[in-house]
py3Dmol code that shows the C-alpha trace and the ligand (Angstrom):
import py3Dmol

protein = """\
ATOM      1  CA  MET A   1      49.049 -23.427-115.188  1.00  0.00           C
ATOM      2  CA  LYS A   2      47.837 -26.930-114.734  1.00  0.00           C
ATOM      3  CA  PHE A   3      45.931 -27.902-111.640  1.00  0.00           C
ATOM      4  CA  PHE A   4      46.248 -31.376-109.998  1.00  0.00           C
ATOM      5  CA  ALA A   5      44.244 -32.500-106.999  1.00  0.00           C
ATOM      6  CA  ASP A   6      46.421 -33.405-104.086  1.00  0.00           C
ATOM      7  CA  THR A   7      44.271 -36.134-102.676  1.00  0.00           C
ATOM      8  CA  ALA A   8      43.332 -39.840-102.646  1.00  0.00           C
ATOM      9  CA  ALA A   9      39.688 -39.064-101.992  1.00  0.00           C
ATOM     10  CA  VAL A  10      37.862 -40.430-105.094  1.00  0.00           C
ATOM     11  CA  ASP A  11      34.658 -38.203-104.480  1.00  0.00           C
ATOM     12  CA  ASP A  12      36.557 -35.057-104.449  1.00  0.00           C
ATOM     13  CA  ILE A  13      38.532 -36.076-107.703  1.00  0.00           C
ATOM     14  CA  ALA A  14      35.367 -36.973-109.338  1.00  0.00           C
ATOM     15  CA  GLU A  15      33.667 -33.703-108.376  1.00  0.00           C
ATOM     16  CA  LEU A  16      36.560 -31.594-109.592  1.00  0.00           C
ATOM     17  CA  ASN A  17      36.746 -33.647-112.794  1.00  0.00           C
ATOM     18  CA  SER A  18      33.168 -32.988-113.470  1.00  0.00           C
ATOM     19  CA  TYR A  19      33.893 -29.131-113.539  1.00  0.00           C
ATOM     20  CA  GLY A  20      36.546 -29.528-115.998  1.00  0.00           C
ATOM     21  CA  LEU A  21      39.029 -28.175-113.538  1.00  0.00           C
ATOM     22  CA  LEU A  22      41.424 -31.097-113.173  1.00  0.00           C
ATOM     23  CA  ASP A  23      44.631 -31.754-115.096  1.00  0.00           C
ATOM     24  CA  GLY A  24      45.830 -34.603-112.862  1.00  0.00           C
ATOM     25  CA  VAL A  25      46.224 -36.005-109.386  1.00  0.00           C
ATOM     26  CA  THR A  26      48.850 -36.428-106.864  1.00  0.00           C
ATOM     27  CA  THR A  27      48.968 -38.774-103.912  1.00  0.00           C
ATOM     28  CA  ASN A  28      51.457 -39.776-101.270  1.00  0.00           C
ATOM     29  CA  PRO A  29      51.628 -42.315 -98.542  1.00  0.00           C
ATOM     30  CA  SER A  30      49.831 -40.185 -95.987  1.00  0.00           C
ATOM     31  CA  LEU A  31      47.076 -39.458 -98.349  1.00  0.00           C
ATOM     32  CA  ILE A  32      46.657 -43.325 -99.274  1.00  0.00           C
ATOM     33  CA  ALA A  33      46.469 -43.981 -95.394  1.00  0.00           C
ATOM     34  CA  LYS A  34      43.876 -41.298 -94.915  1.00  0.00           C
ATOM     35  CA  SER A  35      41.704 -42.861 -97.708  1.00  0.00           C
ATOM     36  CA  GLY A  36      41.701 -46.093 -95.711  1.00  0.00           C
ATOM     37  CA  ARG A  37      41.997 -48.091 -98.879  1.00  0.00           C
ATOM     38  CA  GLN A  38      44.738 -50.269-100.494  1.00  0.00           C
ATOM     39  CA  ILE A  39      46.924 -48.304-102.786  1.00  0.00           C
ATOM     40  CA  LYS A  40      46.402 -50.552-105.796  1.00  0.00           C
ATOM     41  CA  ASP A  41      42.694 -50.233-105.562  1.00  0.00           C
ATOM     42  CA  VAL A  42      42.548 -46.406-105.092  1.00  0.00           C
ATOM     43  CA  ILE A  43      45.174 -45.535-107.859  1.00  0.00           C
ATOM     44  CA  ALA A  44      43.396 -47.720-110.288  1.00  0.00           C
ATOM     45  CA  GLU A  45      40.071 -46.022-109.609  1.00  0.00           C
ATOM     46  CA  ILE A  46      41.477 -42.699-109.876  1.00  0.00           C
ATOM     47  CA  CYS A  47      43.166 -43.501-113.116  1.00  0.00           C
ATOM     48  CA  ALA A  48      39.965 -44.748-114.523  1.00  0.00           C
ATOM     49  CA  LEU A  49      38.298 -41.415-113.679  1.00  0.00           C
ATOM     50  CA  VAL A  50      41.152 -38.935-114.603  1.00  0.00           C
ATOM     51  CA  SER A  51      43.026 -39.078-118.134  1.00  0.00           C
ATOM     52  CA  GLY A  52      45.737 -36.896-116.850  1.00  0.00           C
ATOM     53  CA  PRO A  53      48.829 -37.900-114.934  1.00  0.00           C
ATOM     54  CA  VAL A  54      48.245 -39.628-111.546  1.00  0.00           C
ATOM     55  CA  SER A  55      51.171 -39.659-109.249  1.00  0.00           C
ATOM     56  CA  ALA A  56      51.548 -42.877-107.050  1.00  0.00           C
ATOM     57  CA  GLU A  57      54.437 -42.954-104.571  1.00  0.00           C
ATOM     58  CA  VAL A  58      56.789 -45.759-103.789  1.00  0.00           C
ATOM     59  CA  ALA A  59      57.288 -46.684-100.085  1.00  0.00           C
ATOM     60  CA  ALA A  60      60.766 -48.357-100.425  1.00  0.00           C
ATOM     61  CA  MET A  61      63.855 -46.441 -99.429  1.00  0.00           C
ATOM     62  CA  ASP A  62      66.278 -48.327-101.598  1.00  0.00           C
ATOM     63  CA  PHE A  63      66.881 -48.262-105.188  1.00  0.00           C
ATOM     64  CA  ASP A  64      65.935 -52.040-105.812  1.00  0.00           C
ATOM     65  CA  GLY A  65      62.883 -51.699-103.657  1.00  0.00           C
ATOM     66  CA  MET A  66      61.790 -48.492-105.535  1.00  0.00           C
ATOM     67  CA  VAL A  67      62.036 -50.034-108.904  1.00  0.00           C
ATOM     68  CA  ARG A  68      60.267 -53.184-108.045  1.00  0.00           C
ATOM     69  CA  GLU A  69      57.444 -51.034-106.501  1.00  0.00           C
ATOM     70  CA  GLY A  70      57.511 -48.463-109.171  1.00  0.00           C
ATOM     71  CA  GLU A  71      57.230 -51.076-111.908  1.00  0.00           C
ATOM     72  CA  HIS A  72      54.219 -52.501-110.052  1.00  0.00           C
ATOM     73  CA  LEU A  73      52.553 -49.250-109.826  1.00  0.00           C
ATOM     74  CA  ALA A  74      53.225 -48.371-113.285  1.00  0.00           C
ATOM     75  CA  GLY A  75      51.567 -51.386-114.302  1.00  0.00           C
ATOM     76  CA  LEU A  76      48.124 -50.298-112.864  1.00  0.00           C
ATOM     77  CA  ALA A  77      47.411 -47.899-115.631  1.00  0.00           C
ATOM     78  CA  ASP A  78      48.930 -45.893-118.543  1.00  0.00           C
ATOM     79  CA  ASN A  79      48.625 -42.491-116.788  1.00  0.00           C
ATOM     80  CA  VAL A  80      50.483 -43.439-113.556  1.00  0.00           C
ATOM     81  CA  VAL A  81      53.487 -41.343-112.731  1.00  0.00           C
ATOM     82  CA  ILE A  82      55.940 -42.803-110.294  1.00  0.00           C
ATOM     83  CA  LYS A  83      56.587 -40.690-107.440  1.00  0.00           C
ATOM     84  CA  LEU A  84      60.083 -40.956-105.896  1.00  0.00           C
ATOM     85  CA  PRO A  85      61.836 -39.327-103.047  1.00  0.00           C
ATOM     86  CA  LEU A  86      64.561 -36.745-103.441  1.00  0.00           C
ATOM     87  CA  THR A  87      67.354 -39.052-102.136  1.00  0.00           C
ATOM     88  CA  LEU A  88      70.235 -40.525-104.038  1.00  0.00           C
ATOM     89  CA  ASP A  89      68.510 -43.739-104.391  1.00  0.00           C
ATOM     90  CA  GLY A  90      65.336 -41.942-105.578  1.00  0.00           C
ATOM     91  CA  LEU A  91      67.368 -39.973-108.096  1.00  0.00           C
ATOM     92  CA  LYS A  92      68.791 -43.446-109.346  1.00  0.00           C
ATOM     93  CA  ALA A  93      65.308 -44.717-109.633  1.00  0.00           C
ATOM     94  CA  CYS A  94      64.131 -41.546-111.485  1.00  0.00           C
ATOM     95  CA  ARG A  95      66.976 -42.131-114.040  1.00  0.00           C
ATOM     96  CA  HIS A  96      66.148 -45.849-114.387  1.00  0.00           C
ATOM     97  CA  PHE A  97      62.382 -44.941-115.059  1.00  0.00           C
ATOM     98  CA  SER A  98      62.934 -42.104-117.340  1.00  0.00           C
ATOM     99  CA  GLN A  99      65.286 -44.144-119.520  1.00  0.00           C
ATOM    100  CA  LYS A 100      62.504 -46.786-119.752  1.00  0.00           C
ATOM    101  CA  GLY A 101      59.983 -43.849-120.850  1.00  0.00           C
ATOM    102  CA  ILE A 102      58.030 -44.228-117.601  1.00  0.00           C
ATOM    103  CA  ARG A 103      57.090 -40.710-116.036  1.00  0.00           C
ATOM    104  CA  THR A 104      58.267 -39.684-112.753  1.00  0.00           C
ATOM    105  CA  ASN A 105      57.563 -37.134-110.122  1.00  0.00           C
ATOM    106  CA  VAL A 106      60.481 -36.405-107.645  1.00  0.00           C
ATOM    107  CA  THR A 107      58.894 -35.338-104.309  1.00  0.00           C
ATOM    108  CA  LEU A 108      60.048 -33.765-100.955  1.00  0.00           C
ATOM    109  CA  CYS A 109      62.073 -31.114-102.857  1.00  0.00           C
ATOM    110  CA  PHE A 110      63.021 -28.276-100.466  1.00  0.00           C
ATOM    111  CA  SER A 111      65.835 -26.370-102.508  1.00  0.00           C
ATOM    112  CA  ALA A 112      66.910 -25.238-105.830  1.00  0.00           C
ATOM    113  CA  ASN A 113      69.787 -27.733-105.896  1.00  0.00           C
ATOM    114  CA  GLN A 114      67.608 -30.668-105.037  1.00  0.00           C
ATOM    115  CA  ALA A 115      65.413 -29.594-108.069  1.00  0.00           C
ATOM    116  CA  LEU A 116      68.501 -29.358-110.335  1.00  0.00           C
ATOM    117  CA  LEU A 117      69.332 -32.984-109.394  1.00  0.00           C
ATOM    118  CA  ALA A 118      65.839 -34.142-110.139  1.00  0.00           C
ATOM    119  CA  ALA A 119      65.936 -32.440-113.604  1.00  0.00           C
ATOM    120  CA  LYS A 120      69.390 -33.953-114.237  1.00  0.00           C
ATOM    121  CA  ALA A 121      67.993 -37.547-113.357  1.00  0.00           C
ATOM    122  CA  GLY A 122      65.377 -37.032-116.038  1.00  0.00           C
ATOM    123  CA  ALA A 123      62.346 -36.338-113.803  1.00  0.00           C
ATOM    124  CA  THR A 124      58.989 -35.445-115.509  1.00  0.00           C
ATOM    125  CA  TYR A 125      58.005 -33.271-112.542  1.00  0.00           C
ATOM    126  CA  VAL A 126      59.839 -31.987-109.423  1.00  0.00           C
ATOM    127  CA  SER A 127      57.608 -31.131-106.338  1.00  0.00           C
ATOM    128  CA  PRO A 128      58.938 -28.287-104.081  1.00  0.00           C
ATOM    129  CA  PHE A 129      56.740 -28.132-101.111  1.00  0.00           C
ATOM    130  CA  ILE A 130      55.823 -24.501-100.644  1.00  0.00           C
ATOM    131  CA  GLY A 131      53.713 -24.812 -97.286  1.00  0.00           C
ATOM    132  CA  ARG A 132      56.221 -26.896 -95.420  1.00  0.00           C
ATOM    133  CA  LEU A 133      58.888 -24.431 -96.366  1.00  0.00           C
ATOM    134  CA  ASP A 134      56.652 -21.548 -95.109  1.00  0.00           C
ATOM    135  CA  ASP A 135      56.164 -23.676 -91.919  1.00  0.00           C
ATOM    136  CA  ILE A 136      59.926 -23.209 -91.238  1.00  0.00           C
ATOM    137  CA  ASN A 137      60.148 -19.532 -92.128  1.00  0.00           C
ATOM    138  CA  ILE A 138      61.617 -20.159 -95.565  1.00  0.00           C
ATOM    139  CA  ASP A 139      59.764 -18.294 -98.402  1.00  0.00           C
ATOM    140  CA  GLY A 140      58.534 -21.279-100.654  1.00  0.00           C
ATOM    141  CA  MET A 141      58.051 -18.917-103.530  1.00  0.00           C
ATOM    142  CA  ASP A 142      61.785 -17.883-103.580  1.00  0.00           C
ATOM    143  CA  ILE A 143      62.552 -21.615-104.267  1.00  0.00           C
ATOM    144  CA  ILE A 144      59.997 -21.743-107.125  1.00  0.00           C
ATOM    145  CA  ARG A 145      61.439 -18.575-108.643  1.00  0.00           C
ATOM    146  CA  ASP A 146      65.009 -19.778-108.307  1.00  0.00           C
ATOM    147  CA  ILE A 147      63.962 -23.259-109.842  1.00  0.00           C
ATOM    148  CA  ARG A 148      62.150 -21.455-112.773  1.00  0.00           C
ATOM    149  CA  THR A 149      65.416 -19.323-113.494  1.00  0.00           C
ATOM    150  CA  ILE A 150      67.706 -22.341-113.361  1.00  0.00           C
ATOM    151  CA  PHE A 151      65.512 -24.552-115.458  1.00  0.00           C
ATOM    152  CA  ASP A 152      65.061 -21.722-117.989  1.00  0.00           C
ATOM    153  CA  ASN A 153      68.971 -20.942-118.070  1.00  0.00           C
ATOM    154  CA  TYR A 154      69.639 -24.651-119.120  1.00  0.00           C
ATOM    155  CA  ALA A 155      66.386 -25.439-121.015  1.00  0.00           C
ATOM    156  CA  LEU A 156      65.643 -28.318-118.606  1.00  0.00           C
ATOM    157  CA  GLU A 157      62.310 -29.768-119.567  1.00  0.00           C
ATOM    158  CA  THR A 158      61.184 -31.013-116.005  1.00  0.00           C
ATOM    159  CA  ASP A 159      57.946 -29.447-114.972  1.00  0.00           C
ATOM    160  CA  ILE A 160      57.862 -27.502-111.795  1.00  0.00           C
ATOM    161  CA  LEU A 161      54.964 -28.849-109.718  1.00  0.00           C
ATOM    162  CA  ALA A 162      54.287 -26.551-106.761  1.00  0.00           C
ATOM    163  CA  ALA A 163      53.152 -28.841-103.847  1.00  0.00           C
ATOM    164  CA  SER A 164      52.178 -28.302-100.236  1.00  0.00           C
ATOM    165  CA  ILE A 165      49.822 -25.865-101.412  1.00  0.00           C
ATOM    166  CA  ARG A 166      47.718 -24.444 -98.528  1.00  0.00           C
ATOM    167  CA  SER A 167      45.816 -21.462 -99.973  1.00  0.00           C
ATOM    168  CA  GLY A 168      44.562 -19.416-102.895  1.00  0.00           C
ATOM    169  CA  ASN A 169      47.438 -17.062-102.377  1.00  0.00           C
ATOM    170  CA  HIS A 170      49.801 -19.935-102.901  1.00  0.00           C
ATOM    171  CA  VAL A 171      48.223 -20.824-106.133  1.00  0.00           C
ATOM    172  CA  SER A 172      48.523 -17.342-107.596  1.00  0.00           C
ATOM    173  CA  GLN A 173      51.995 -16.821-106.119  1.00  0.00           C
ATOM    174  CA  ALA A 174      53.198 -20.099-107.654  1.00  0.00           C
ATOM    175  CA  ALA A 175      51.708 -19.149-110.998  1.00  0.00           C
ATOM    176  CA  LEU A 176      53.419 -15.691-110.954  1.00  0.00           C
ATOM    177  CA  ALA A 177      56.739 -17.450-110.021  1.00  0.00           C
ATOM    178  CA  GLY A 178      56.456 -19.614-112.994  1.00  0.00           C
ATOM    179  CA  ALA A 179      55.261 -22.976-111.682  1.00  0.00           C
ATOM    180  CA  ASP A 180      54.077 -25.247-114.453  1.00  0.00           C
ATOM    181  CA  VAL A 181      51.459 -27.183-112.054  1.00  0.00           C
ATOM    182  CA  ALA A 182      49.960 -26.585-108.703  1.00  0.00           C
ATOM    183  CA  THR A 183      48.823 -29.608-106.766  1.00  0.00           C
ATOM    184  CA  CYS A 184      46.214 -28.588-104.204  1.00  0.00           C
ATOM    185  CA  PRO A 185      43.690 -30.134-101.841  1.00  0.00           C
ATOM    186  CA  ALA A 186      40.422 -30.102-103.377  1.00  0.00           C
ATOM    187  CA  ALA A 187      38.911 -27.402-100.850  1.00  0.00           C
ATOM    188  CA  VAL A 188      41.728 -24.999-102.078  1.00  0.00           C
ATOM    189  CA  ILE A 189      40.803 -25.326-105.754  1.00  0.00           C
ATOM    190  CA  LYS A 190      37.173 -24.951-105.103  1.00  0.00           C
ATOM    191  CA  ALA A 191      37.857 -21.881-102.971  1.00  0.00           C
ATOM    192  CA  LEU A 192      39.471 -20.163-105.843  1.00  0.00           C
ATOM    193  CA  VAL A 193      36.020 -19.246-107.346  1.00  0.00           C
ATOM    194  CA  VAL A 194      34.840 -17.508-104.266  1.00  0.00           C
ATOM    195  CA  HIS A 195      34.651 -13.759-103.974  1.00  0.00           C
ATOM    196  CA  PRO A 196      32.279 -11.778-102.072  1.00  0.00           C
ATOM    197  CA  LEU A 197      31.760  -9.159-104.870  1.00  0.00           C
ATOM    198  CA  THR A 198      30.681 -12.100-107.241  1.00  0.00           C
ATOM    199  CA  ASP A 199      28.260 -13.230-104.637  1.00  0.00           C
ATOM    200  CA  LYS A 200      26.822  -9.791-104.039  1.00  0.00           C
ATOM    201  CA  GLY A 201      26.686  -8.835-107.727  1.00  0.00           C
ATOM    202  CA  LEU A 202      25.020 -12.135-108.452  1.00  0.00           C
ATOM    203  CA  ALA A 203      22.367 -11.388-105.649  1.00  0.00           C
ATOM    204  CA  GLN A 204      21.680  -7.898-107.058  1.00  0.00           C
ATOM    205  CA  PHE A 205      21.478  -9.244-110.728  1.00  0.00           C
ATOM    206  CA  SER A 206      19.037 -11.892-109.569  1.00  0.00           C
ATOM    207  CA  ALA A 207      16.850  -9.567-107.490  1.00  0.00           C
ATOM    208  CA  ASP A 208      16.613  -7.127-110.440  1.00  0.00           C
ATOM    209  CA  TRP A 209      15.719  -9.860-112.796  1.00  0.00           C
ATOM    210  CA  GLN A 210      13.034 -11.287-110.713  1.00  0.00           C
ATOM    211  CA  ALA A 211      11.421  -7.679-110.564  1.00  0.00           C
ATOM    212  CA  THR A 212      11.202  -7.735-114.382  1.00  0.00           C
ATOM    213  CA  GLY A 213       8.837 -10.637-114.305  1.00  0.00           C
ATOM    214  CA  GLN A 214      10.564 -11.752-117.428  1.00  0.00           C
ATOM    215  CA  SER A 215      11.538 -15.407-118.361  1.00  0.00           C
ATOM    216  CA  ILE A 216      14.361 -16.186-120.917  1.00  0.00           C
ATOM    217  CA  LEU A 217      12.814 -19.395-121.976  1.00  0.00           C
TER     218      LEU A 217
END
"""
ligand_1 = """\
12
E4P
C 52.776 -33.417 -103.114
O 52.777 -34.316 -103.980
C 52.423 -33.775 -101.638
O 51.362 -34.763 -101.817
C 51.729 -32.759 -100.977
O 51.607 -31.634 -101.734
C 52.156 -32.594 -99.470
O 51.418 -31.511 -98.907
P 51.329 -31.205 -97.372
O 52.717 -30.483 -96.844
O 50.122 -30.401 -97.209
O 51.211 -32.626 -96.750
"""
view = py3Dmol.view(width=600, height=400)
view.addModel(protein, "pdb")
view.setStyle({"model": 0}, {"cartoon": {"style": "trace"}})
view.addModel(ligand_1, "xyz")
view.setStyle({"model": 1}, {"stick": {}})
view.zoomTo()
view.show()
């Protein structure tokens, strides 16, 4: 499973990248707003840091506007992926970009049928929002499993990008359900390494080693 960072915070992206844990980045208008920066500046800076795909989302609601904004965003760097909403205009724009060989991420997906439409429109990625489904008492993992089955039934090549991930449990469950990618806040990715038995074992090994008085070097 690939890990994308779901953030527009450049410091967090640089840190995750330094561990070799980052396969890409996703942003959205809320994350850009939180960064307090201009979208063009922040996307260009992220793309210079990370060689993998970087999703940048259009703000327009209509096809023509999405195409204009998407073309502008795609011009910022080779690894920009145009993020489009799961609406009829968004699907039309997805088809437009996929025919031009520009990668797309169809976002705000909350059902298997929506994901099927995104795949038919040629999306590179479709983003089912796990956490927001859980918030309304719908099991987001069921949606991921259904999408995996449908995509496999028809050999659809669109990658399932599990989004709105809130916990390590979401990450492992999405991996078990067959998601291709999980996009997560930086804190969720870093928390995946934490286990109390690792800490306890390390403290014991360290104490025992100190007692030997040895030095490896
Ligand atoms: C996906 O690409 C979105 O940016 C994101 O995962 C939304 O997550 P949220 O529900 O935590 O805002």
